[in-house]
C-alpha positions as CSV (number, residue, x, y, z in Angstrom):
1,M,-54.7,68.5,-8.8
2,K,-53.4,67.8,-5.4
3,V,-55.9,69.7,-3.2
4,R,-57.7,66.9,-1.2
5,I,-58.8,68.6,2.0
6,S,-62.2,66.8,2.2
7,S,-60.7,63.3,2.5
8,I,-58.3,64.4,5.2
9,L,-60.3,66.4,7.7
10,C,-62.1,63.5,9.4
11,L,-59.0,61.6,10.6
12,A,-58.7,63.0,14.1
13,M,-59.8,59.8,15.8
14,V,-57.6,57.3,13.9
15,I,-54.1,58.8,13.9
16,G,-53.1,57.3,17.3
17,G,-49.7,56.7,18.8
18,A,-46.9,58.8,20.0
19,F,-45.7,61.6,17.7
20,S,-44.7,65.2,17.7
21,A,-47.7,67.5,17.8
22,S,-46.9,69.3,14.5
23,A,-44.5,69.6,11.7
24,Q,-41.2,70.7,13.0
25,T,-40.9,74.3,11.6
26,A,-41.4,76.3,8.6
27,R,-38.3,74.6,7.2
28,P,-39.4,71.7,4.8
29,D,-39.1,68.1,6.0
30,R,-40.1,64.7,4.6
31,I,-39.0,65.7,1.1
32,I,-39.6,62.9,-1.3
33,L,-39.1,62.6,-5.1
34,N,-41.7,60.4,-6.9
35,V,-42.1,59.0,-10.3
36,T,-44.3,60.6,-12.9
37,E,-46.0,59.0,-15.9
38,N,-42.9,60.0,-17.9
39,P,-39.8,60.5,-15.6
40,A,-37.7,61.3,-18.6
41,T,-39.3,64.7,-19.0
42,S,-40.8,65.4,-15.5
43,A,-40.3,64.8,-11.8
44,A,-42.6,65.1,-8.8
45,V,-41.6,66.2,-5.3
46,T,-43.6,66.5,-2.0
47,W,-42.6,68.1,1.3
48,R,-44.2,69.1,4.6
49,T,-44.1,72.3,6.8
50,S,-45.9,73.7,9.7
51,T,-49.2,75.3,9.2
52,A,-47.6,78.8,9.6
53,V,-46.5,78.3,6.0
54,K,-49.3,79.4,3.7
55,E,-47.4,79.0,0.4
56,S,-44.2,77.2,-0.5
57,F,-42.0,77.0,-3.6
58,A,-39.7,74.7,-5.6
59,E,-36.7,75.7,-7.6
60,I,-34.9,73.7,-10.3
61,V,-31.9,74.1,-12.5
62,P,-29.6,71.8,-14.6
63,A,-26.9,70.9,-12.2
64,Q,-23.4,72.3,-12.7
65,A,-20.3,72.4,-10.5
66,D,-20.3,76.2,-10.7
67,P,-22.5,77.3,-7.7
68,R,-23.3,80.6,-9.4
69,T,-25.7,78.7,-11.7
70,M,-28.1,78.2,-8.8
71,S,-29.2,81.8,-9.3
72,K,-30.6,80.7,-12.7
73,A,-33.0,78.2,-11.0
74,V,-36.7,78.5,-12.1
75,Q,-39.0,79.0,-9.2
76,S,-42.6,77.8,-9.1
77,K,-45.3,78.0,-6.5
78,A,-46.3,74.6,-5.0
79,V,-49.8,73.2,-4.5
80,T,-50.5,73.2,-0.8
81,T,-52.7,70.7,1.0
82,P,-53.8,71.2,4.6
83,W,-53.6,68.2,6.8
84,L,-55.9,68.8,9.8
85,S,-56.9,66.9,12.9
86,D,-57.3,67.5,16.6
87,T,-53.7,66.3,17.3
88,L,-51.6,67.0,14.2
89,N,-51.7,70.0,11.9
90,A,-49.4,70.4,8.9
91,H,-49.2,71.6,5.4
92,Y,-48.1,69.3,2.6
93,H,-46.7,70.9,-0.6
94,S,-46.2,69.3,-4.0
95,M,-44.6,70.2,-7.3
96,V,-44.4,68.5,-10.7
97,F,-41.4,69.8,-12.6
98,P,-42.4,69.7,-16.3
99,N,-40.4,70.0,-19.6
100,L,-37.2,68.4,-18.3
101,T,-34.5,67.0,-20.6
102,P,-34.0,63.2,-20.6
103,N,-30.9,61.7,-18.9
104,T,-29.9,65.1,-17.4
105,L,-28.7,65.9,-13.9
106,Y,-30.8,68.5,-12.1
107,A,-30.5,70.3,-8.8
108,Y,-33.6,71.4,-6.9
109,R,-34.7,72.7,-3.5
110,V,-38.0,73.5,-1.8
111,G,-39.1,76.1,0.7
112,Q,-39.9,79.7,1.1
113,G,-38.5,83.0,2.6
114,E,-35.6,82.1,4.8
115,D,-36.6,78.5,5.2
116,W,-35.2,76.3,2.4
117,S,-34.0,72.7,2.1
118,E,-30.6,71.9,0.8
119,W,-30.1,71.5,-2.9
120,F,-30.7,67.9,-4.0
121,Q,-29.5,66.3,-7.3
122,F,-31.3,63.7,-9.4
123,T,-31.1,62.5,-12.9
124,T,-34.1,62.2,-15.2
125,A,-34.8,58.9,-16.9
126,G,-33.2,58.3,-20.3
127,K,-34.6,57.3,-23.6
128,P,-36.1,53.8,-24.4
129,G,-33.3,51.3,-24.8
130,E,-30.7,53.0,-22.7
131,P,-29.5,50.8,-19.8
132,F,-30.5,51.5,-16.2
133,T,-30.9,50.0,-12.8
134,F,-33.8,50.1,-10.3
135,I,-34.2,49.1,-6.7
136,Y,-37.0,46.9,-5.3
137,L,-37.8,46.6,-1.6
138,G,-40.3,44.4,0.1
139,D,-42.0,45.3,3.4
140,G,-40.1,47.7,5.7
141,Q,-43.0,47.9,8.2
142,T,-41.4,47.7,11.6
143,N,-38.3,49.0,13.4
144,L,-38.0,51.3,10.5
145,L,-35.4,53.7,11.9
146,S,-33.4,51.2,13.8
147,M,-33.2,48.2,11.4
148,W,-34.9,48.9,8.0
149,S,-32.6,51.9,7.6
150,R,-29.6,49.7,7.0
151,T,-31.3,47.9,4.1
152,I,-32.4,51.0,2.2
153,R,-29.0,52.6,2.8
154,K,-27.1,49.6,1.6
155,A,-29.2,49.5,-1.5
156,Y,-28.4,53.1,-2.2
157,E,-24.7,52.4,-1.5
158,M,-24.7,49.7,-4.2
159,A,-26.9,51.5,-6.7
160,P,-26.6,55.3,-6.1
161,D,-27.5,56.0,-9.8
162,A,-30.7,53.9,-9.7
163,R,-33.5,55.6,-11.8
164,L,-36.3,54.6,-9.4
165,M,-37.0,52.7,-6.2
166,L,-40.1,50.4,-5.9
167,H,-41.7,49.7,-2.5
168,A,-44.0,46.6,-2.5
169,G,-46.4,47.7,0.3
170,D,-46.4,47.8,4.1
171,L,-44.0,50.7,4.2
172,V,-45.1,51.1,7.8
173,N,-47.0,49.0,10.3
174,R,-50.0,51.3,11.0
175,G,-50.7,53.6,8.1
176,N,-52.3,56.4,10.2
177,R,-49.5,56.6,12.8
178,N,-47.4,59.6,12.2
179,V,-44.4,58.4,14.3
180,E,-44.0,55.5,11.9
181,W,-44.0,57.7,8.8
182,Q,-41.5,59.9,10.6
183,Q,-39.2,56.9,11.1
184,W,-39.7,55.8,7.4
185,F,-38.6,59.2,6.2
186,E,-35.7,59.4,8.6
187,A,-34.5,55.9,7.7
188,G,-34.2,56.9,4.0
189,G,-33.0,60.4,4.6
190,F,-31.7,62.2,1.5
191,I,-32.2,58.9,-0.5
192,H,-35.9,59.7,-0.7
193,S,-35.1,63.1,-2.1
194,T,-32.7,61.9,-4.9
195,I,-34.1,58.6,-6.3
196,P,-37.7,58.7,-7.4
197,S,-39.9,56.4,-5.3
198,M,-42.7,54.2,-6.7
199,P,-44.7,53.0,-3.6
200,S,-47.5,50.5,-3.8
201,P,-49.9,50.3,-0.8
202,G,-50.2,47.2,1.4
203,N,-52.8,46.1,3.9
204,H,-50.9,48.0,6.7
205,E,-51.4,51.3,4.8
206,Y,-55.1,50.7,5.3
207,Y,-57.4,51.6,8.3
208,Y,-60.9,50.6,9.0
209,T,-63.9,52.3,10.6
210,P,-67.4,50.8,11.3
211,E,-68.7,52.8,8.3
212,D,-66.5,51.4,5.6
213,S,-64.6,48.4,4.3
214,G,-61.2,50.0,4.5
215,M,-59.5,53.2,3.4
216,V,-55.9,54.0,2.4
217,S,-53.9,55.9,5.0
218,A,-54.7,59.6,5.3
219,F,-51.0,60.3,4.9
220,W,-50.7,58.5,1.6
221,R,-51.9,61.0,-1.0
222,P,-50.8,64.2,0.8
223,Q,-47.2,62.9,1.2
224,F,-46.7,61.3,-2.2
225,T,-47.2,62.8,-5.6
226,L,-47.7,59.9,-8.0
227,P,-49.3,59.5,-11.5
228,E,-53.1,59.8,-11.5
229,N,-53.5,57.6,-14.6
230,G,-55.2,54.7,-12.8
231,P,-58.9,53.9,-12.3
232,A,-61.1,56.5,-10.8
233,G,-61.1,56.3,-7.1
234,L,-57.8,54.6,-6.9
235,E,-55.6,57.5,-7.9
236,E,-51.9,57.3,-6.7
237,T,-52.3,53.7,-5.6
238,C,-53.0,52.0,-8.9
239,Y,-50.9,53.7,-11.7
240,Y,-48.1,53.2,-14.2
241,T,-44.9,54.9,-15.3
242,D,-42.7,54.3,-18.3
243,V,-38.9,54.3,-17.8
244,Q,-36.4,53.7,-20.6
245,G,-38.3,50.9,-22.3
246,V,-39.9,49.4,-19.2
247,R,-43.5,49.8,-18.2
248,F,-43.8,49.7,-14.4
249,I,-47.3,49.1,-13.0
250,S,-48.5,49.4,-9.4
251,L,-51.7,47.6,-8.5
252,N,-53.6,48.2,-5.3
253,S,-53.9,44.6,-4.2
254,Q,-55.6,45.5,-0.9
255,E,-58.5,46.8,-2.9
256,I,-58.4,43.6,-5.0
257,E,-58.8,41.5,-1.9
258,I,-61.5,43.6,-0.1
259,N,-63.5,45.4,-2.7
260,P,-65.0,43.5,-5.7
261,A,-65.9,46.7,-7.6
262,N,-62.4,48.0,-7.3
263,M,-61.0,44.7,-8.2
264,L,-63.0,44.7,-11.5
265,K,-61.9,48.3,-12.1
266,Q,-58.3,47.4,-11.8
267,K,-58.6,44.3,-13.9
268,A,-60.2,46.2,-16.9
269,W,-57.7,49.0,-16.5
270,L,-54.7,46.6,-16.3
271,E,-55.7,44.8,-19.5
272,E,-55.8,48.1,-21.4
273,V,-52.4,49.2,-20.0
274,L,-50.9,45.8,-20.9
275,K,-52.5,45.7,-24.3
276,N,-51.4,49.2,-25.3
277,N,-47.8,48.9,-24.1
278,P,-45.1,50.1,-26.4
279,N,-42.3,49.1,-24.0
280,Q,-40.0,46.1,-24.4
281,W,-40.3,45.0,-20.7
282,T,-43.2,44.9,-18.3
283,C,-42.7,44.9,-14.5
284,L,-45.4,45.0,-11.8
285,V,-45.3,45.8,-8.1
286,F,-48.0,45.1,-5.6
287,H,-48.3,43.8,-2.1
288,H,-50.3,40.4,-1.9
289,P,-48.4,37.6,-3.7
290,V,-50.0,35.8,-6.6
291,L,-48.3,32.7,-5.2
292,S,-47.8,32.7,-1.4
293,T,-44.9,31.3,0.6
294,K,-47.2,30.0,3.3
295,S,-49.7,27.2,3.0
296,T,-52.0,29.1,5.3
297,R,-52.1,32.1,2.9
298,D,-53.9,32.3,-0.4
299,N,-54.7,35.5,-2.2
300,K,-57.4,34.0,-4.5
301,E,-58.7,37.2,-5.9
302,V,-55.2,38.4,-7.0
303,R,-54.3,35.0,-8.5
304,G,-57.6,34.2,-10.1
305,H,-58.3,37.5,-11.8
306,F,-54.8,38.8,-12.6
307,Q,-52.4,35.9,-13.2
308,P,-54.3,35.1,-16.5
309,L,-53.6,38.6,-17.7
310,F,-49.9,38.2,-16.7
311,N,-49.8,35.0,-18.8
312,K,-51.7,36.5,-21.8
313,Y,-49.5,39.6,-22.1
314,K,-46.2,37.9,-21.1
315,V,-45.4,40.0,-18.1
316,D,-41.8,39.7,-17.3
317,L,-41.4,40.3,-13.6
318,V,-43.8,40.6,-10.6
319,M,-42.5,42.0,-7.4
320,Q,-44.4,41.5,-4.2
321,G,-44.3,41.6,-0.3
322,H,-46.7,40.6,2.5
323,D,-45.3,37.2,3.4
324,H,-42.1,38.4,5.2
325,T,-40.0,35.7,3.5
326,Y,-38.1,35.4,0.2
327,A,-39.1,33.3,-2.7
328,R,-38.5,33.4,-6.4
329,G,-39.9,31.2,-9.2
330,K,-40.7,31.3,-12.9
331,V,-44.2,30.3,-13.9
332,G,-44.8,30.5,-17.6
333,N,-43.1,33.6,-19.0
334,T,-43.3,35.5,-15.6
335,V,-40.8,35.5,-12.7
336,Y,-42.6,36.0,-9.4
337,V,-40.6,37.3,-6.4
338,V,-41.7,37.8,-2.8
339,S,-39.2,39.7,-0.7
340,V,-38.8,41.5,2.7
341,S,-36.5,44.4,3.5
342,G,-37.5,45.0,7.2
343,P,-36.9,42.9,10.3
344,K,-40.4,41.4,10.7
345,M,-40.0,37.8,9.6
346,Y,-42.2,34.7,9.1
347,P,-41.2,31.1,8.5
348,L,-42.0,29.8,5.0
349,D,-43.5,26.5,3.6
350,P,-41.8,25.1,0.5
351,Q,-44.2,25.3,-2.4
352,P,-43.8,23.8,-5.9
353,W,-43.4,27.2,-7.6
354,M,-40.4,28.2,-5.5
355,Q,-36.9,27.9,-7.1
356,K,-35.0,30.0,-4.5
357,T,-36.1,30.8,-0.9
358,A,-35.0,32.4,2.3
359,S,-36.4,33.1,5.7
360,Y,-35.3,35.4,8.5
361,T,-33.2,37.4,6.0
362,Q,-33.4,41.1,5.3
363,L,-33.0,41.7,1.5
364,F,-33.0,44.3,-1.2
365,Q,-33.0,43.8,-5.0
366,L,-31.2,45.5,-7.8
367,V,-32.5,45.0,-11.3
368,H,-30.5,46.0,-14.3
369,I,-32.0,46.5,-17.8
370,K,-29.8,46.5,-20.8
371,G,-31.3,46.0,-24.2
372,N,-32.9,42.6,-24.5
373,K,-31.5,41.4,-21.1
374,L,-32.8,41.8,-17.6
375,R,-30.4,40.9,-14.8
376,Y,-31.9,40.5,-11.3
377,E,-29.8,40.5,-8.1
378,S,-31.0,40.0,-4.6
379,Y,-28.6,41.0,-1.8
380,T,-28.7,40.6,2.0
381,T,-28.7,43.8,4.0
382,T,-25.1,43.1,4.8
383,G,-24.2,43.2,1.1
384,E,-23.8,39.5,0.1
385,L,-25.3,38.4,-3.2
386,Y,-28.1,35.9,-2.4
387,D,-29.9,35.2,-5.6
388,A,-29.6,36.2,-9.2
389,F,-31.0,35.4,-12.6
390,E,-31.1,36.7,-16.1
391,L,-33.9,37.1,-18.6
392,E,-33.2,37.4,-22.3
393,K,-36.0,38.7,-24.4
394,K,-36.6,36.7,-27.6
395,K,-38.6,37.7,-30.7
396,G,-42.3,37.5,-29.9
397,G,-41.9,38.5,-26.3
398,G,-40.9,35.2,-24.7
399,N,-38.0,35.1,-22.2
400,V,-35.1,32.7,-21.8
401,F,-34.3,32.3,-18.1
402,T,-30.8,31.6,-16.8
403,N,-30.2,31.0,-13.1
404,K,-27.3,33.1,-11.8
405,A,-27.7,32.4,-8.1
406,P,-24.4,32.0,-6.3
407,A,-23.5,28.4,-5.3
408,G,-23.8,27.6,-1.7
409,T,-26.6,29.9,-0.7
410,A,-29.7,28.4,0.9
411,G,-32.8,27.5,-1.0
412,H,-34.0,24.8,-3.3
């Protein structure tokens, strides 16, 4: 249930920064499609309106070229969550579309009365074993509208039929600053509304008060509708979804680093999710790298408590952010990647685990799953292939790694 007023009301003093005083109008904005636990048969959408809108609706129909079929759309009332402070009042609305047909093109819109969005189209996930592509983006964080926009748009241009898009934390720089979320949504535009997003929180989605050790952004849960199948208290930040034979898992690595109790919760939960995994492939996304790209950075809690589980259950791919560089390396059965999609950059220090590196380079990743093969491709924001490899799954779960990186690109 997405009514979470009590956790939102107290944020007046921490929003900060320049932003519009309220949601633009009764017409929906910030419309985003999110993954559900089973995106083959359901889809989640969230949007925002002014507080004048007391109730809002979503309509969905199998998409056809005949525009008359829109009149057959099924309408459902959304769950509405007030977002209240002394400087910003808005209503967030959410809908989970149930009972959908796998691998089917749908059209949907959201709104009420005379104020409706355009019709968006998306395709539900297919059945296990059917090939698909997904997008992985490291930190966007800064200059979102001016410079991160070109990365997400190029990724969409090259993979418009992607089944989902993963964000490895630090989507914005200050998680309670409305103007940054506005830029994040503007930069992605209709892409957010057509490819289901799977965001994982980073340290910059957190804020701190004298009374606590850190809390996720007040915007996070109202503006995303994500699976609530994670540990109690970490809903919609630690969760999993199954897509066409791949188990995708988001960990909340900020809580791993700052909160021992929540670290242990996630560790126990993750072991169960990995142990009881019917899928052929396992991919994780979270923010703090298991293996850092800087000698001055070391996420000991993440590495010490979670890498043994990755080894034990032969996790295939771990996608991370935080270090604002690029590095890729295979350790045991698992390939670890650190990437950055926004313009904030750091230098890197060569480390033994790295097999391919880059610095001061905006990148996005396309990952293609086809049967027992996983092909990974990392592209610059200008569209050049920078890195690539292939994993071939062998009987028993082990992977054969083949480097496919183009000759002449930097790295070691």
